[in-house]
VMD Tcl script that draws the C-alpha trace (Angstrom):
set ca {
  {134.96 58.42 199.40}
  {137.90 59.92 201.04}
  {138.08 58.56 204.67}
  {139.99 60.02 207.98}
  {141.86 57.79 210.45}
  {140.50 58.79 213.69}
  {136.73 56.75 214.36}
  {135.00 55.03 217.21}
  {132.38 52.39 217.11}
  {130.99 49.87 219.73}
  {128.37 47.01 219.81}
  {126.47 44.80 223.01}
  {126.57 41.51 223.18}
  {125.42 38.42 224.47}
  {125.18 34.80 224.70}
  {122.46 33.48 227.39}
  {123.19 35.18 230.38}
  {126.63 36.30 229.35}
  {126.75 40.00 228.46}
  {129.70 41.83 226.76}
  {131.44 44.89 225.50}
  {133.17 45.53 221.93}
  {134.33 48.98 221.77}
  {136.73 50.08 218.24}
  {138.62 52.43 218.69}
  {141.39 54.03 215.53}
  {143.70 57.31 215.27}
  {146.56 57.99 212.28}
  {149.10 56.22 211.78}
  {151.30 55.34 209.11}
  {150.72 51.83 208.72}
  {147.82 49.37 209.69}
  {148.83 48.18 214.09}
  {146.31 47.02 215.31}
  {145.81 46.15 219.27}
  {143.83 44.47 221.77}
  {142.51 43.61 224.46}
  {140.18 40.33 225.03}
  {139.22 38.17 228.00}
  {141.76 35.49 229.50}
  {141.09 32.56 226.64}
  {139.86 34.49 223.77}
  {143.32 34.93 222.25}
  {141.27 32.24 219.32}
  {139.54 34.83 218.39}
  {141.77 37.57 217.44}
  {143.20 36.32 213.94}
  {138.81 36.53 212.83}
  {139.04 39.81 213.95}
  {142.39 41.16 212.26}
  {141.42 39.81 208.64}
  {137.73 41.77 209.38}
  {139.86 44.86 210.10}
  {141.77 43.98 207.38}
  {138.79 43.65 204.92}
  {138.02 47.34 206.07}
  {140.55 49.46 206.70}
  {143.88 49.84 205.49}
  {145.78 52.65 207.29}
  {145.65 53.71 210.86}
  {146.64 52.26 214.45}
  {142.84 50.30 215.87}
  {142.67 49.30 219.33}
  {139.65 46.75 219.74}
  {138.50 45.75 223.72}
  {136.14 42.76 223.95}
  {135.01 42.59 227.54}
  {132.72 40.57 229.22}
  {130.30 42.86 231.43}
  {127.86 40.80 233.08}
  {127.78 36.24 233.70}
  {126.68 34.15 236.56}
  {130.02 32.99 238.49}
  {127.35 29.49 238.93}
  {124.54 27.73 237.70}
  {121.85 25.40 239.48}
  {119.95 22.98 238.02}
  {117.79 20.30 239.46}
  {118.01 16.55 238.94}
  {114.13 15.79 238.10}
  {114.25 12.45 237.98}
  {116.20 11.74 241.14}
  {113.29 13.72 242.77}
  {110.65 11.73 241.14}
  {112.61 8.28 242.46}
  {113.21 10.44 246.24}
  {109.50 10.75 246.50}
  {108.87 6.87 244.55}
  {111.04 5.70 247.79}
  {109.11 8.04 250.24}
  {105.65 6.60 249.28}
  {106.25 3.80 249.42}
  {107.91 3.96 252.73}
  {104.99 5.55 253.47}
  {102.45 3.13 252.16}
  {104.54 -0.42 254.11}
  {105.16 1.19 256.97}
  {101.96 3.15 257.40}
  {104.13 6.16 257.95}
  {103.41 10.32 258.14}
  {104.65 11.34 254.99}
  {105.90 15.00 255.50}
  {108.32 15.29 253.24}
  {109.05 18.99 251.82}
  {110.66 20.87 249.29}
  {112.97 21.88 251.88}
  {113.53 18.82 252.55}
  {114.48 17.34 249.15}
  {116.78 19.94 248.25}
  {119.25 19.45 250.99}
  {118.84 15.13 249.79}
  {122.33 14.29 247.03}
  {122.00 14.72 243.85}
  {119.02 16.62 243.61}
  {120.49 20.12 243.52}
  {123.51 20.76 240.45}
  {126.11 23.71 240.61}
  {128.53 24.19 238.25}
  {131.36 27.14 237.42}
  {130.06 29.13 234.20}
  {133.25 29.67 232.04}
  {133.45 32.24 228.83}
  {134.49 29.62 225.87}
  {135.64 31.84 222.69}
  {133.88 29.21 220.45}
  {130.33 29.45 221.65}
  {130.72 33.90 222.35}
  {131.82 34.03 218.28}
  {129.16 34.33 216.98}
  {127.86 37.14 218.44}
  {130.56 38.52 219.08}
  {131.22 38.53 215.24}
  {128.53 40.22 214.80}
  {128.51 42.70 217.35}
  {132.21 43.73 215.79}
  {130.57 44.21 212.27}
  {128.03 46.36 214.10}
  {130.94 48.39 215.69}
  {132.87 49.07 212.37}
  {130.49 50.22 210.56}
  {129.81 53.51 213.55}
  {133.49 53.56 213.28}
  {133.86 53.49 208.75}
  {130.59 56.54 209.26}
  {133.17 58.43 211.70}
  {135.92 58.14 209.48}
  {133.71 59.04 206.48}
  {132.50 61.92 208.42}
  {136.79 62.85 208.60}
  {137.37 62.34 205.44}
  {134.59 64.25 204.18}
  {135.59 67.87 206.12}
  {139.68 67.17 205.41}
  {138.75 67.14 201.37}
  {136.51 70.39 202.59}
  {140.12 72.27 204.17}
  {142.51 70.55 201.55}
  {140.42 72.06 198.46}
  {139.99 75.77 200.32}
  {143.52 75.39 200.35}
  {144.46 74.73 196.72}
  {142.43 77.40 195.70}
  {143.67 79.90 197.67}
  {147.37 78.77 196.44}
  {146.01 78.74 193.04}
  {145.27 82.09 193.66}
  {148.62 83.32 195.67}
  {150.66 81.50 192.20}
  {148.85 84.00 189.50}
  {149.72 86.21 191.95}
  {153.34 85.38 191.86}
  {152.89 85.27 187.83}
  {151.53 89.04 187.68}
  {154.42 90.16 189.86}
  {157.41 88.28 187.56}
  {155.98 90.23 184.55}
  {155.63 93.53 186.63}
  {159.13 92.84 187.85}
  {160.22 92.36 183.80}
  {158.62 95.85 182.98}
  {160.24 97.51 185.90}
  {163.82 96.85 184.90}
  {163.81 96.40 181.12}
  {163.41 99.62 180.45}
  {166.98 100.65 182.65}
  {168.80 97.34 181.21}
  {171.00 97.09 178.07}
  {169.13 93.94 175.54}
  {171.77 90.87 176.91}
  {171.31 91.78 180.46}
  {167.82 91.70 180.24}
  {167.71 88.98 178.57}
  {170.30 87.17 181.21}
  {168.06 88.43 184.04}
  {164.72 87.43 182.73}
  {165.74 83.82 182.31}
  {167.49 84.42 186.29}
  {163.92 85.19 187.20}
  {161.97 82.93 184.89}
  {159.35 81.36 187.12}
  {157.06 79.34 184.30}
  {158.35 76.21 184.52}
  {157.70 75.79 188.16}
  {154.44 77.27 188.23}
  {153.21 75.65 185.15}
  {154.50 72.43 187.92}
  {153.07 73.79 191.19}
  {149.71 74.32 188.65}
  {150.22 70.39 187.36}
  {150.60 68.93 191.85}
  {147.25 71.07 192.97}
  {145.17 69.40 189.94}
  {146.97 66.03 190.11}
  {146.37 66.54 194.32}
  {142.02 67.34 193.24}
  {141.87 64.40 191.21}
  {143.57 62.11 194.48}
  {140.84 64.22 196.72}
  {137.61 62.68 194.26}
  {139.37 59.34 194.59}
  {137.45 55.59 195.99}
  {140.83 54.90 197.60}
  {143.38 55.44 200.35}
  {145.51 58.59 199.19}
  {147.07 60.25 202.30}
  {150.21 58.61 201.51}
  {150.43 60.23 198.16}
  {149.35 63.46 198.88}
  {151.80 63.91 201.61}
  {154.10 63.14 199.09}
  {152.97 65.52 196.27}
  {152.56 68.29 199.34}
  {156.88 67.40 199.74}
  {156.61 67.86 195.47}
  {154.96 71.57 196.58}
  {157.63 72.42 198.78}
  {160.48 72.33 196.73}
  {158.79 74.11 193.92}
  {158.22 76.48 196.25}
  {161.63 76.71 197.76}
  {162.04 77.38 194.21}
  {159.87 80.11 193.53}
  {161.13 81.54 196.30}
  {165.25 81.57 195.20}
  {164.67 82.76 191.74}
  {162.50 85.43 192.61}
  {163.82 87.99 195.34}
  {161.05 90.06 196.23}
  {158.68 91.47 199.28}
  {155.40 90.64 197.83}
  {156.22 87.10 196.42}
  {158.49 86.12 199.63}
  {155.24 87.58 201.48}
  {153.13 85.15 198.87}
  {156.29 82.34 199.27}
  {155.54 82.27 203.82}
  {151.71 81.80 202.47}
  {152.11 78.77 200.41}
  {154.26 76.40 202.96}
  {151.75 77.24 205.25}
  {149.82 76.08 203.33}
  {152.06 73.10 202.67}
  {152.61 72.04 205.85}
  {149.02 72.12 206.71}
  {148.29 69.78 203.98}
  {150.86 67.66 205.15}
  {149.47 67.76 208.78}
  {145.97 66.86 207.25}
  {147.09 63.97 204.97}
  {148.64 62.10 207.88}
  {144.89 61.75 208.92}
  {143.61 60.37 205.71}
  {143.68 56.99 205.18}
}
mol new
graphics top color blue
foreach p $ca { graphics top sphere $p radius 0.5 }
foreach p [lrange $ca 0 end-1] q [lrange $ca 1 end] { graphics top cylinder $p $q radius 0.2 }
display resetview
């Protein structure tokens, strides 16, 4: 299936209380060009993501953004072994000295070693399995969008190819009409020379071949954007020759129309992978 180069995909991911967002965007580009926007310390995942992209995309400027959207700044834990030790000592003192044991939770929390507060750091290696899953989901969405664009581009180019074929038929007919109108008023040698000078059969034949080649490429399941652009350039050459050989107002109008469609096809080819 022909694919375009414009697409977007996103996915959320989370590991424990850490949450993040992945966004992948692509636009047209002559080659595959990838830009990364990753959290600090996440450079180690760049090559892994690059390999994933290279398997799915061959052309386009791709922007990969990974953001941590939510994470606790601190993690609090209680040392239950220490609490039990404090309580055991408290009961022992209560019994030995016959004191009132009014130890409260607030008292326990303030005791050394009971509460442990740690800074939370996000490690790329710990996050990678979730990031990988989210990246695959994002790339799948991006690819679907690029395929939809490709379908639209193929329909547009095919429509232009049909109109170009119609223009070529008109030029063929006009060429024959010009010869008929000139034949009666020319001598045999003069007419033969004139006939050779406006003979565009070769140019039209090549042009038709290019149209067939382009139509076949649009059915391929391969990246064809560069090939389409090359064929369009060859069409442009043949069109210039047609215009120079047949100096006629009707032909000139058809030549202008052909050039316009070729230019639009080249623009569309620049959006095809």
